C-alpha positions as CSV (number, residue, x, y, z in Angstrom):
1,M,69.2,35.0,36.9
2,N,66.2,37.8,37.0
3,V,68.7,40.4,36.2
4,I,72.1,39.4,34.4
5,G,71.6,39.0,31.1
6,K,68.1,41.2,30.4
7,G,68.5,44.2,28.2
8,I,67.4,46.7,30.8
9,I,67.2,50.3,30.1
10,R,70.6,52.3,30.9
11,K,70.7,54.5,33.9
12,D,71.9,57.6,31.7
13,A,69.5,57.1,28.5
14,V,67.0,59.5,30.2
15,D,69.1,62.4,30.8
16,K,70.4,61.8,27.4
17,V,68.3,61.2,25.0
18,T,66.4,64.2,26.4
19,G,69.2,66.6,26.2
20,E,69.3,66.8,30.1
21,A,73.3,65.1,30.3
22,K,75.9,67.3,31.4
23,Y,79.2,66.7,29.6
24,A,82.6,69.2,31.0
25,N,82.1,72.2,28.2
26,D,78.7,72.5,29.9
27,F,80.1,73.9,33.0
28,S,80.9,76.9,33.8
29,T,81.4,79.4,37.0
30,N,81.6,83.4,37.4
31,G,84.7,85.0,36.5
32,M,86.3,81.9,33.9
33,L,88.3,82.7,31.5
34,H,88.9,80.8,28.0
35,A,92.0,79.5,26.5
36,A,93.2,79.2,23.0
37,I,96.4,77.4,21.5
38,L,98.2,78.3,18.5
39,M,99.0,75.3,16.9
40,S,102.7,74.6,14.6
41,P,101.8,75.1,10.9
42,L,105.0,72.7,10.5
43,A,105.5,69.3,11.2
44,H,109.6,69.4,12.0
45,A,111.2,72.6,12.2
46,R,113.6,74.9,15.4
47,I,111.8,77.6,17.3
48,K,113.8,80.7,16.3
49,E,111.4,83.4,18.0
50,I,108.1,83.6,19.3
51,D,106.8,87.5,19.7
52,T,103.3,87.9,21.5
53,T,104.0,91.6,22.1
54,E,101.3,92.4,19.9
55,A,98.7,89.9,20.9
56,K,99.1,91.5,24.3
57,K,98.2,94.7,23.7
58,I,94.7,92.8,22.4
59,P,92.3,94.3,25.5
60,G,91.0,91.1,27.5
61,V,94.3,89.3,27.0
62,R,95.7,88.2,30.5
63,A,98.4,85.5,30.4
64,I,100.2,84.6,27.3
65,I,102.1,81.2,27.7
66,A,105.2,80.6,25.1
67,G,108.3,80.1,24.8
68,E,109.4,79.0,28.5
69,R,110.4,75.3,29.9
70,F,108.1,72.8,31.7
71,P,108.6,69.6,33.1
72,L,108.9,67.3,30.8
73,T,105.7,64.8,30.4
74,G,104.8,61.4,28.9
75,E,103.3,58.6,31.2
76,E,105.6,55.6,29.7
77,M,108.8,57.9,29.0
78,R,109.0,61.9,29.6
79,D,109.6,62.9,26.0
80,R,107.3,65.9,25.5
81,P,107.1,69.8,26.3
82,P,103.2,70.4,27.2
83,I,103.9,73.8,24.8
84,A,106.6,73.1,22.7
85,V,110.4,74.9,23.1
86,D,113.2,74.4,20.9
87,K,111.5,72.9,18.2
88,V,108.2,72.0,17.0
89,R,107.8,67.9,15.9
90,H,104.5,67.4,14.9
91,H,101.8,69.4,12.6
92,G,99.1,70.9,15.3
93,E,101.3,70.5,17.8
94,A,100.8,73.4,20.8
95,V,103.3,76.2,20.8
96,A,101.4,79.3,22.6
97,I,98.4,79.1,24.7
98,V,96.6,82.5,24.9
99,I,94.4,83.4,28.4
100,A,91.5,85.8,27.5
101,D,88.5,87.1,29.0
102,H,86.7,86.0,25.8
103,L,87.4,82.7,23.6
104,G,87.1,84.8,20.7
105,I,89.4,87.5,22.2
106,A,92.0,85.0,22.9
107,K,91.4,83.3,19.2
108,Q,92.6,86.6,17.7
109,A,95.2,87.4,20.2
110,T,96.7,84.0,18.7
111,N,96.8,84.9,15.1
112,M,98.4,88.1,16.5
113,I,101.2,86.0,17.4
114,R,104.5,85.6,15.2
115,V,106.7,82.8,15.2
116,K,110.0,82.2,13.2
117,Y,110.5,78.6,12.3
118,E,113.9,77.0,10.5
119,P,112.1,73.9,8.7
120,L,113.7,70.4,9.2
121,P,113.6,67.2,7.6
122,V,110.3,65.2,8.2
123,V,109.9,61.7,9.1
124,N,106.8,61.2,7.3
125,S,106.7,57.3,8.3
126,P,107.6,54.4,10.5
127,T,109.6,52.8,7.6
128,E,111.5,56.1,7.1
129,A,112.0,56.7,10.7
130,F,113.8,52.7,11.2
131,K,116.2,53.6,8.2
132,K,119.9,53.9,9.6
133,H,120.2,57.6,8.6
134,A,117.0,59.0,9.4
135,P,116.7,62.5,10.9
136,L,116.5,62.2,14.2
137,V,112.6,63.3,15.7
138,H,114.6,63.5,19.3
139,E,118.2,63.5,19.6
140,N,117.8,63.7,23.5
141,L,116.3,59.8,23.2
142,G,118.9,58.3,25.9
143,N,118.3,61.3,28.8
144,Y,114.6,60.3,29.3
145,E,113.5,59.6,32.2
146,K,111.2,56.3,31.7
147,I,109.9,53.4,34.0
148,A,111.3,50.2,34.0
149,E,109.4,49.1,30.9
150,V,110.7,50.8,28.5
151,Y,113.5,50.1,26.2
152,P,114.4,53.0,23.3
153,S,118.0,52.9,21.2
154,P,119.4,56.3,21.6
155,G,120.7,57.7,18.1
156,T,117.7,56.4,16.6
157,N,114.1,57.2,16.3
158,I,113.0,53.8,18.4
159,A,111.5,54.9,21.1
160,S,111.2,51.2,22.7
161,I,111.1,47.8,21.3
162,Q,109.3,44.2,22.7
163,K,111.0,41.1,21.3
164,I,109.0,37.9,21.2
165,R,111.1,34.7,21.0
166,K,109.3,31.2,21.2
167,G,110.0,28.2,20.4
168,N,112.7,27.3,17.8
169,M,112.5,29.3,14.7
170,E,115.2,26.9,12.9
171,V,112.7,24.3,13.5
172,G,109.9,26.0,12.6
173,W,111.5,26.4,9.0
174,K,112.8,23.1,8.9
175,D,109.2,22.1,9.1
176,S,107.0,24.3,6.8
177,A,106.8,22.9,3.5
178,V,105.0,26.4,2.4
179,T,105.6,30.0,3.1
180,V,104.0,33.3,2.7
181,E,105.1,36.8,3.4
182,A,103.8,40.1,2.5
183,S,104.0,43.7,4.2
184,F,100.8,46.0,5.3
185,S,100.7,49.6,6.2
186,L,98.3,52.1,7.5
187,K,98.7,55.8,8.7
188,P,97.4,57.5,11.2
189,S,94.1,58.5,11.9
190,D,91.7,59.8,14.6
191,H,89.1,59.2,17.0
192,T,86.2,61.3,16.7
193,A,83.8,61.2,19.3
194,M,81.2,63.1,19.1
195,E,82.6,65.2,22.2
196,T,85.8,67.2,21.4
197,R,88.1,67.0,24.8
198,C,87.6,70.3,27.1
199,S,89.4,71.0,30.4
200,T,88.8,73.7,33.1
201,A,91.4,74.3,35.8
202,E,91.3,76.2,38.9
203,I,93.7,77.0,41.8
204,E,92.4,77.8,45.2
205,R,94.0,80.0,47.7
206,D,95.0,77.0,49.7
207,G,96.9,75.6,46.3
208,T,94.3,73.2,46.0
209,I,93.8,72.3,42.3
210,I,90.7,71.3,40.9
211,I,90.7,70.2,37.2
212,T,87.0,68.9,35.5
213,T,87.5,67.3,32.2
214,T,86.6,64.8,29.4
215,S,89.0,61.9,30.3
216,Q,88.9,58.2,30.7
217,A,91.5,58.2,33.2
218,P,91.1,61.1,35.9
219,Y,93.1,59.2,38.7
220,M,95.9,59.1,36.6
221,V,95.6,62.8,35.4
222,K,95.4,63.2,39.4
223,K,99.2,61.7,39.5
224,L,100.6,62.9,36.2
225,I,100.2,66.3,37.0
226,S,101.5,65.7,40.8
227,M,104.8,63.9,39.2
228,Y,105.3,66.0,36.7
229,F,104.6,69.6,38.7
230,N,105.7,68.4,42.2
231,E,102.3,69.0,43.4
232,D,100.6,67.8,46.6
233,I,99.0,65.0,45.3
234,G,96.4,65.0,48.0
235,K,95.3,69.0,47.0
236,I,94.0,67.6,43.5
237,V,90.6,67.3,42.7
238,V,89.8,65.6,39.1
239,K,85.8,65.4,38.2
240,T,84.4,63.5,35.1
241,P,81.3,64.0,34.1
242,L,79.6,62.3,31.3
243,V,81.7,61.4,28.5
244,G,81.0,62.0,25.1
245,G,83.1,59.4,23.7
246,G,86.5,58.0,23.7
247,Y,87.6,55.3,22.4
248,G,90.9,55.2,23.9
249,G,91.4,58.8,23.0
250,K,90.5,60.4,26.3
251,A,92.9,58.5,28.8
252,S,95.8,59.8,27.5
253,V,96.5,63.2,29.7
254,H,97.0,66.0,28.0
255,T,94.5,69.4,27.8
256,E,94.2,68.7,31.4
257,I,97.8,69.6,31.8
258,L,98.0,72.3,29.5
259,A,94.9,73.9,31.8
260,Y,96.7,73.7,35.0
261,L,99.3,75.9,33.3
262,A,96.8,78.3,31.7
263,S,95.3,78.3,35.7
264,K,98.2,79.0,37.0
265,A,99.6,81.5,34.7
266,V,96.3,83.9,35.9
267,G,96.8,83.4,39.6
268,G,94.7,80.6,39.8
269,R,91.7,82.0,38.3
270,P,89.3,79.0,36.6
271,V,90.5,79.1,32.9
272,K,88.5,76.5,30.5
273,L,90.6,74.7,27.5
274,A,87.6,73.4,24.8
275,Y,89.0,72.2,21.6
276,T,87.8,72.8,18.0
277,R,87.3,69.8,16.0
278,E,90.3,70.9,13.8
279,E,92.4,71.2,17.4
280,D,91.0,67.7,18.0
281,M,92.3,66.1,15.0
282,L,95.4,67.7,15.2
283,T,96.9,68.4,18.6
284,A,95.6,66.1,20.6
285,P,96.8,63.0,20.4
286,C,95.7,60.1,17.3
287,H,94.9,56.6,15.9
288,I,98.1,54.8,15.8
289,G,99.7,54.0,12.6
290,L,101.5,50.6,11.3
291,D,103.7,49.3,8.8
292,A,104.4,45.4,9.1
293,K,106.0,42.3,7.6
294,V,104.8,39.3,8.2
295,K,106.4,35.6,7.3
296,L,103.9,32.3,8.4
297,G,104.8,29.0,7.1
298,C,102.7,25.7,7.9
299,T,102.7,21.9,6.7
300,E,101.4,20.7,3.1
301,D,98.3,20.6,5.2
302,G,97.6,23.9,6.4
303,V,99.2,23.6,10.3
304,L,100.9,26.4,11.2
305,K,104.7,26.0,12.1
306,V,106.7,29.2,12.6
307,A,106.1,32.8,12.4
308,E,108.2,35.8,12.2
309,I,106.9,38.9,12.1
310,T,108.0,43.1,12.5
311,Y,105.6,45.4,13.4
312,L,106.6,49.4,12.9
313,F,103.9,51.3,15.0
314,D,103.5,55.3,14.4
315,G,104.3,56.6,17.8
316,G,104.1,60.0,16.3
317,A,105.9,62.2,18.0
318,Y,106.0,61.9,21.6
319,A,105.8,58.2,23.0
320,D,103.3,58.4,25.6
321,K,101.2,55.5,25.1
322,A,102.4,54.4,22.1
323,I,104.9,52.3,23.8
324,D,102.2,50.1,25.6
325,L,100.8,49.9,22.4
326,S,103.7,48.2,20.7
327,R,103.8,46.5,23.6
328,A,100.7,44.9,23.2
329,A,100.4,44.0,19.8
330,A,103.5,42.1,20.5
331,V,102.0,39.8,23.2
332,D,99.1,39.0,20.9
333,C,101.3,39.4,17.9
334,T,99.9,36.2,16.0
335,G,96.3,36.5,16.0
336,P,94.6,33.7,17.8
337,Y,96.5,30.6,16.7
338,H,98.2,28.2,17.8
339,I,102.6,28.7,16.2
340,E,105.2,27.1,18.4
341,N,107.9,29.0,17.0
342,I,107.7,32.9,16.3
343,W,109.6,35.5,16.3
344,C,108.5,38.6,16.7
345,N,110.0,42.7,16.8
346,S,107.3,45.6,17.6
347,Y,109.0,48.5,17.5
348,C,107.4,52.2,18.9
349,M,108.5,54.9,16.3
350,Y,109.2,58.3,16.4
351,T,108.1,60.1,13.5
352,N,106.9,63.4,13.0
353,H,103.2,62.7,12.6
354,P,101.0,63.8,15.8
355,Y,101.5,61.7,19.2
356,A,99.0,58.2,19.5
357,S,97.2,57.0,22.2
358,P,95.2,54.3,22.9
359,Y,92.2,53.8,20.8
360,R,89.8,50.6,20.6
361,G,91.3,47.8,20.6
362,F,94.3,48.8,22.0
363,S,96.5,48.5,18.5
364,H,95.1,44.8,18.0
365,S,92.7,45.8,14.6
366,E,96.2,46.9,13.3
367,L,98.2,44.3,13.4
368,L,95.7,41.5,12.9
369,F,94.7,43.2,9.4
370,A,98.3,42.9,8.8
371,F,98.6,38.7,10.3
372,E,94.7,37.7,8.9
373,R,95.4,39.1,5.3
374,T,98.3,36.9,5.3
375,M,96.6,33.8,6.6
376,D,94.1,34.9,3.5
377,L,97.0,34.6,1.3
378,L,98.1,31.2,3.1
379,A,95.1,29.7,2.7
380,Q,94.8,31.1,-1.0
381,K,98.4,29.5,-1.5
382,L,97.1,26.4,-0.1
383,E,93.8,26.1,-1.9
384,M,92.2,26.0,1.6
385,D,89.0,27.2,2.0
386,P,89.8,30.7,5.0
387,F,87.9,29.2,7.5
388,E,89.0,26.0,7.5
389,L,92.7,27.3,7.8
390,R,92.1,29.3,10.9
391,Y,89.9,26.4,12.3
392,K,92.2,24.0,12.0
393,N,95.1,25.9,13.7
394,A,92.6,27.7,16.3
395,I,94.3,28.3,20.2
396,L,92.9,25.9,22.5
397,P,93.1,25.4,26.7
398,G,96.6,23.9,26.8
399,H,98.2,25.8,24.2
400,M,100.5,28.4,25.1
401,T,100.3,32.2,23.7
402,P,103.6,34.0,22.2
403,S,104.3,35.6,25.7
404,Q,104.2,31.7,27.3
405,V,101.1,31.9,28.9
406,V,99.7,27.9,29.2
407,L,95.3,28.9,28.2
408,N,92.2,27.0,29.9
409,H,89.0,26.9,29.2
410,S,88.1,30.0,31.4
411,T,91.4,32.0,29.8
412,I,91.1,31.2,26.4
413,G,87.2,30.4,25.7
414,N,86.6,28.7,22.6
415,L,87.3,30.2,19.0
416,R,86.3,27.1,16.7
417,K,82.0,27.8,18.4
418,C,82.9,31.2,17.8
419,I,84.1,30.0,13.7
420,D,80.7,27.6,13.9
421,R,78.4,30.0,15.0
422,V,79.5,33.2,12.6
423,K,79.2,31.1,9.6
424,E,75.9,30.5,10.0
425,L,75.0,34.1,10.4
426,A,77.0,34.8,7.3
427,N,75.7,32.2,5.2
428,W,78.7,30.9,4.6
429,N,78.1,27.6,2.9
430,E,76.2,29.3,0.4
431,G,80.0,30.3,-0.8
432,Q,82.4,32.5,-0.9
433,L,81.7,34.6,-4.2
434,I,78.3,34.7,-5.7
435,E,78.0,36.8,-9.3
436,I,75.4,38.7,-9.5
437,D,76.0,39.9,-13.2
438,E,78.6,40.8,-15.3
439,R,79.9,44.3,-13.3
440,Y,78.3,42.7,-10.1
441,I,79.9,40.6,-7.5
442,R,79.2,39.9,-3.6
443,V,82.2,38.7,-1.6
444,K,82.4,37.7,1.6
445,G,85.7,37.8,3.7
446,V,86.7,36.2,7.0
447,S,88.7,37.3,10.2
448,C,89.6,35.6,13.3
449,G,90.7,38.3,16.4
450,W,91.9,38.2,20.2
451,K,92.8,40.6,22.9
452,T,94.2,40.6,26.4
453,S,94.8,44.0,28.3
454,T,98.2,44.9,28.8
455,I,97.8,47.3,31.4
456,D,99.1,48.1,34.8
457,T,99.9,44.9,36.9
458,N,98.6,46.5,40.2
459,A,95.6,48.1,38.3
460,S,92.7,48.5,40.9
461,S,89.2,49.5,41.3
462,G,87.5,50.2,44.6
463,V,83.4,50.7,44.8
464,V,81.1,52.0,47.8
465,L,77.6,51.2,48.7
466,T,75.0,53.8,50.9
467,F,71.5,53.0,51.1
468,N,69.0,55.5,51.6
469,S,66.5,55.9,53.9
470,D,63.7,53.7,52.0
471,G,66.0,51.3,51.3
472,S,67.4,51.9,47.9
473,V,71.0,51.6,47.3
474,N,73.5,53.8,45.2
475,I,76.5,52.6,43.9
476,I,79.4,54.9,43.6
477,S,82.3,53.8,41.5
478,G,85.5,55.4,39.6
479,I,84.5,53.6,36.4
480,I,83.9,56.4,33.8
481,E,80.5,56.4,31.4
482,I,81.8,57.0,28.4
483,G,78.9,55.6,26.4
484,T,79.7,51.4,27.1
485,G,77.1,51.4,29.9
486,T,78.8,49.7,32.3
487,K,77.7,51.9,35.6
488,T,74.0,49.7,34.4
489,I,75.4,46.5,34.3
490,L,77.0,47.5,37.9
491,A,73.5,47.9,38.4
492,Q,72.5,45.1,37.3
493,M,75.0,42.8,39.0
494,L,73.8,44.2,42.4
495,A,70.3,43.7,41.8
496,E,71.6,40.3,41.0
497,R,73.9,39.8,43.7
498,L,71.5,41.2,46.5
499,Q,67.8,40.0,44.9
500,M,66.6,43.3,44.3
501,D,64.6,45.5,41.7
502,V,67.6,47.3,39.8
503,N,65.3,50.4,39.7
504,K,65.7,50.9,43.7
505,V,69.4,51.0,42.3
506,H,70.7,54.4,41.7
507,V,74.5,55.2,39.8
508,R,76.3,58.2,40.5
509,M,77.1,58.8,36.8
510,D,80.2,61.6,37.2
511,V,83.2,60.9,39.1
512,E,85.1,63.0,41.4
513,T,88.5,62.2,43.0
514,D,88.5,62.9,46.4
515,T,85.3,61.5,47.0
516,T,85.0,58.6,44.5
517,P,87.1,55.1,45.0
518,E,89.7,54.8,42.7
519,H,88.9,52.9,39.3
520,W,92.6,53.0,37.5
521,K,91.3,53.8,34.4
522,T,88.1,53.3,32.1
523,V,89.8,51.5,28.9
524,A,91.1,48.2,27.9
525,S,87.7,46.0,28.1
526,R,88.3,46.0,32.1
527,G,85.7,47.9,34.0
528,T,83.1,45.3,33.9
529,F,85.6,42.8,35.5
530,M,87.2,45.0,37.8
531,A,84.4,47.3,39.2
532,G,82.7,44.1,39.3
533,R,84.6,42.0,41.5
534,A,84.7,45.2,43.8
535,L,81.2,45.5,43.5
536,L,80.2,42.2,44.2
537,E,82.8,42.7,47.5
538,A,81.0,45.4,48.4
539,A,77.5,43.6,48.3
540,D,79.1,40.4,50.5
541,D,79.7,43.6,52.4
542,V,76.4,45.4,52.7
543,E,74.6,41.6,53.2
544,R,76.8,40.6,55.9
545,Q,75.9,43.8,58.0
546,L,72.3,43.7,56.9
547,K,72.1,40.1,58.5
548,D,74.3,41.5,61.2
549,I,71.8,43.9,62.7
550,A,68.7,41.8,62.1
551,S,69.5,39.4,63.6
552,R,69.8,41.7,66.4
553,V,66.3,42.7,66.2
554,L,65.1,39.3,65.4
555,R,67.5,38.1,68.1
556,C,68.8,34.8,65.9
557,S,71.5,33.8,64.3
558,P,73.3,35.5,61.0
559,T,72.9,32.3,59.5
560,V,69.7,31.6,59.5
561,L,68.7,34.7,57.3
562,A,68.6,35.6,54.0
563,V,68.9,38.7,51.4
564,A,66.2,39.4,48.6
565,N,63.4,41.8,47.2
566,S,64.7,44.4,50.1
567,R,64.3,42.5,53.0
568,V,66.5,40.5,55.4
569,F,63.6,37.4,56.6
570,F,64.0,34.0,58.0
571,K,64.8,31.1,55.3
572,D,62.4,28.7,57.2
573,D,59.8,31.6,57.1
574,P,59.7,34.8,54.3
575,N,57.4,36.3,56.2
576,I,58.9,37.0,59.5
577,G,61.2,39.4,58.6
578,L,62.4,43.0,58.1
579,P,62.5,45.4,55.3
580,F,66.0,47.3,54.5
581,S,64.1,50.1,55.1
582,A,64.0,49.7,58.4
583,I,67.5,49.2,58.9
584,V,70.1,50.7,56.7
585,H,70.4,54.1,58.7
586,G,69.9,51.7,61.4
587,Y,66.5,50.1,63.8
588,Q,65.2,51.9,66.5
589,Y,62.7,49.9,68.8
590,P,59.8,51.2,69.8
591,N,60.8,52.9,72.8
592,G,63.1,55.1,71.3
593,N,66.6,53.0,71.3
594,S,68.4,52.7,68.3
595,I,71.2,50.2,67.2
596,G,73.3,49.6,64.3
597,G,73.8,52.8,62.3
598,Q,74.3,53.8,58.0
599,I,75.1,50.9,56.3
600,I,77.9,51.5,54.1
601,G,79.5,48.7,52.0
602,S,83.0,48.7,50.4
603,G,84.5,46.3,48.0
604,S,88.0,46.0,45.9
605,Y,89.5,44.8,43.7
606,I,93.5,44.2,42.2
607,L,94.5,42.3,39.9
608,Q,96.5,39.6,40.5
609,G,98.6,37.0,39.1
610,L,100.0,39.2,36.1
611,T,103.5,40.1,35.3
612,H,105.7,42.6,33.4
613,I,107.1,41.2,30.2
614,D,110.2,39.9,29.9
615,R,113.0,42.3,27.4
616,E,114.2,39.7,25.4
617,T,111.8,36.6,25.4
618,G,108.3,38.5,25.8
619,A,107.5,35.8,28.5
620,G,104.9,37.0,31.0
621,K,101.5,37.3,31.9
622,P,100.0,39.9,30.8
623,G,96.8,40.1,31.5
624,P,93.5,38.2,33.0
625,E,92.2,36.3,30.5
626,W,91.9,36.2,26.2
627,T,88.9,37.2,24.6
628,V,88.4,35.4,21.2
629,C,86.2,36.2,18.4
630,A,85.2,35.8,14.4
631,S,83.9,37.5,11.7
632,V,82.9,37.8,8.1
633,V,82.3,41.3,5.6
634,E,80.0,40.7,2.9
635,V,80.6,42.9,0.2
636,E,78.9,43.8,-3.1
637,F,82.2,44.6,-5.6
638,D,81.5,46.8,-8.5
639,R,83.8,45.6,-11.2
640,R,84.0,48.3,-13.4
641,D,84.9,51.3,-11.4
642,Y,85.4,49.3,-7.9
643,T,83.2,50.8,-5.9
644,Y,81.6,48.6,-3.3
645,R,79.0,48.6,-0.7
646,I,79.4,47.0,2.1
647,V,75.9,44.3,2.2
648,R,76.7,42.9,6.0
649,A,79.4,42.2,8.9
650,S,78.8,39.8,11.4
651,T,80.5,38.8,14.5
652,V,80.4,36.2,17.0
653,V,82.1,36.6,20.7
654,D,83.2,34.4,23.0
655,I,81.9,36.5,25.6
656,G,81.6,34.2,28.9
657,M,77.9,35.4,29.4
658,V,75.6,38.0,28.5
659,L,75.3,40.6,31.1
660,N,72.9,43.0,29.4
661,E,71.1,41.7,26.1
662,K,71.3,45.2,24.5
663,T,74.5,46.4,26.0
664,A,76.2,43.8,24.6
665,R,74.7,44.1,21.3
666,G,75.4,47.5,21.1
667,Q,78.9,47.8,22.0
668,V,79.6,45.2,19.3
669,T,78.0,46.8,16.8
670,G,79.3,50.4,17.2
671,A,82.9,48.7,17.6
672,M,82.4,47.0,14.4
673,S,81.1,50.3,12.1
674,M,84.3,51.4,13.8
675,G,86.5,49.4,12.3
676,L,85.0,49.3,8.8
677,A,85.3,52.7,9.3
678,F,89.3,53.0,9.4
679,G,89.2,50.0,7.3
680,G,87.4,51.6,4.4
681,R,88.0,55.4,4.7
682,E,89.4,56.8,7.4
683,T,92.6,57.8,7.5
684,F,94.9,61.0,7.8
685,I,96.2,62.2,4.3
686,F,99.8,63.6,5.1
687,D,101.5,65.9,2.5
688,K,105.3,65.6,1.8
689,L,106.3,68.0,4.7
690,G,104.2,65.9,7.2
691,R,101.4,67.9,7.4
692,V,98.0,66.8,7.8
693,M,95.8,67.7,4.9
694,N,92.4,67.3,6.1
695,P,91.7,67.7,10.5
696,Q,88.2,68.6,9.4
697,L,84.7,66.3,9.1
698,R,84.6,68.0,5.5
699,T,87.4,66.2,4.1
700,Y,87.6,63.3,7.1
701,R,84.6,61.3,6.8
702,P,83.5,58.7,9.7
703,I,80.5,56.3,8.2
704,H,77.9,58.4,8.1
705,Y,73.9,57.9,9.5
706,G,72.7,55.5,6.7
707,E,75.6,54.5,5.0
708,N,76.6,50.9,7.9
709,P,75.4,47.8,6.8
710,E,73.0,45.0,8.2
711,Y,74.8,44.2,11.5
712,L,74.5,40.6,12.9
713,V,75.9,40.1,16.3
714,D,75.7,36.6,18.0
715,F,77.6,35.6,21.4
716,I,79.5,32.4,22.6
717,T,79.0,31.7,26.4
718,T,82.2,29.9,27.7
719,P,82.5,31.4,30.9
720,Q,85.7,33.4,32.7
721,V,85.8,31.5,36.3
722,D,87.0,34.8,38.1
723,A,85.2,37.2,36.1
724,P,82.1,38.7,37.8
725,Y,79.2,36.0,36.6
726,G,82.2,34.8,34.4
727,A,81.8,37.7,32.1
728,R,84.4,39.3,29.6
729,G,84.7,42.9,28.5
730,V,83.5,43.0,25.1
731,G,83.8,46.5,24.5
732,E,86.7,46.4,22.0
733,H,86.1,43.3,20.8
734,G,83.7,43.9,17.6
735,I,86.3,45.8,15.9
736,L,89.3,43.3,15.7
737,G,88.3,41.9,12.8
738,M,86.4,44.2,10.7
739,P,89.6,45.6,8.9
740,A,90.9,42.6,8.1
741,A,87.9,40.9,6.9
742,L,86.9,44.0,4.7
743,G,90.4,43.6,3.2
744,N,89.9,39.5,2.4
745,S,86.7,40.3,0.8
746,L,87.7,43.2,-1.5
747,S,90.8,41.5,-2.2
748,L,88.6,38.3,-3.4
749,A,86.5,40.5,-5.6
750,A,89.1,42.6,-7.0
751,E,91.0,39.5,-7.5
752,V,94.6,41.9,-6.5
753,S,96.0,41.4,-2.8
754,L,95.5,44.8,-0.9
755,H,98.2,45.8,2.0
756,Q,97.2,49.3,3.2
757,L,94.2,50.9,4.8
758,P,92.0,52.7,4.2
759,L,90.4,50.2,1.3
760,T,89.1,52.9,-0.9
761,P,88.4,52.5,-4.8
762,E,91.2,54.8,-5.4
763,L,93.6,52.3,-3.8
764,I,91.7,49.4,-5.8
765,W,92.0,51.0,-8.9
766,R,96.1,51.8,-8.2
767,T,96.9,48.6,-6.9
768,K,95.3,47.0,-10.1
769,E,96.7,49.4,-12.4
770,A,100.2,48.5,-10.5
771,L,99.9,45.3,-11.0
772,K,99.0,45.8,-14.8
773,N,101.9,47.8,-15.3
774,A,104.4,45.3,-13.7
775,S,102.8,42.4,-16.0
776,L,104.0,44.6,-19.3
């Protein structure tokens, strides 16, 4: 390998570090109007009256949208009005949109709109929502349009349920000598991407709709707006420049719909809707919450026999992608362990919270917090090293997933090697608990993780390759550059495949749906796998064309030619050949005759062998592989005031093949930081009325610069045979084990079992106080 595995600089690096990179909010046009939203101050209330009279009088106000009925939206179930009508279902929901000449005017006008509300009872958690006589968030649940794999329960707050039924539970409990059972919870939180969401829309005279957006899924924007509003899909053009972080939150279609409606309200003029941080946290989709119950049974020597699990996911006010998140949690409900008997119900529950969208890890770090904490409780009951329990029960080739897929070396990798390596990184042999002095103690917590990608079974990706006259190559792909470096990886793959200088491979960073081949969505760690497969097919295509033209010039068979170093030459005599520059735009003979033409290569890939998940048993193949990882988090804990410092975090992932050393380590490290942030501090604080009390970065606090621990990252390489160069996606896997490993370390340090996120000193204090009071 000449290029694969090397830590080359990203193709977008110079523009980003110099400030030349352009994002959605950097683009403006002449005559552009600006939109501002009016947010609901309540979480659940009937809208009795909306008065826009005074707001319309403000000079510069062009239109106000309020109280109008538009088609319901929602990717998997259409339950969400784009702008609230009849009632609001979460704090921050958009009640009106003002379109004006300037943003300041639009915001001034929103303050002049008068809305009368009739407060309704609030459903403030998925557990509350699950109660028999809970207030209904959606009274008409049974009437919504939905896809076939959504299973709502009309008359309840259950938007959908996914079941897993594997083995025989009666046998499993009979074979179990030791059992543990525990409940866990975490509230919704925010993605906190550096760039807030922004969309502009314009409708041209011929009906062409042009949307520029911060989306991870521009082709889904195109599809859904066509479907919702009966627009000609061929006349919808979605443009996405560089995106300043997404983490799944920008995969949901949201601001694009509002910008489209705003433009339509002013006769198609260009309108920009750019969220403030508060709007981005309240109105836009958030990170899902969870209430969970896990019960495990094992033999006396720690062999897992049975798992009984209930996941109640906090889908918020509207189902959207939360249904898919709860489904994904079901198919991977047990973590990376071999368990023959499994019963799991994974619910997507309606609450009066902001509605959920994908978040890095797609519900897996959440479910693993519950499951891995329970594994530690079981290890303590068995008086067994926590890694020994996980090593003994590691899922292996030949074992079956909860969704009854039989695994092999390619599709599961090697968890045991991950465990062995992370133990070395974290210096596990020095002991899990180290006394510093009477006040301070250092403790290590562990966890394991896995993830497959429950995405559309027909998801596809396409790549087009064109050449410049100097023989350099252009890659055109629908992958969105959201900070993952995937397009640089594609350049490395092509350089490796054609054996050429990676600096002669250029990548188009922006995406326009009318000129860029489609990529389903830039989510689920699927970019490298899907676009990589398409790219290699396109590379085969251009190599065939290069050899074809060269063989005619050199008067030989294409089979005797090779391609490397931007040349086509004889295999047995590399000195005889032609440079790319002589043939990529056609070859011209000395007399002026020309042959060939522009070489344009194309390739596509569609996911193969995937199936829908059975409604009653969960049986089915949701993804092409399961990537495994193991983690350790070491904390220094103050036994006097319950504060702590995260000293070191270690993660080892079976990545299949390292494509770019710097990018791979950067992706895992960034994900680890996110996992520690929402595990240790990030959360929405709701009052009794369901209102978010901390929708700004003064009070909602991610990890700041200088507060990160030392990160140790390494990889195991068990190739995935159907992946490009054997590589598995790794964008999400660093986050998977962080909350659980942090929870396990702090539970041991504080000598109290912690079951909630975030793991703040106050939570530790309250838990210990509750334990004291219970023993009195």
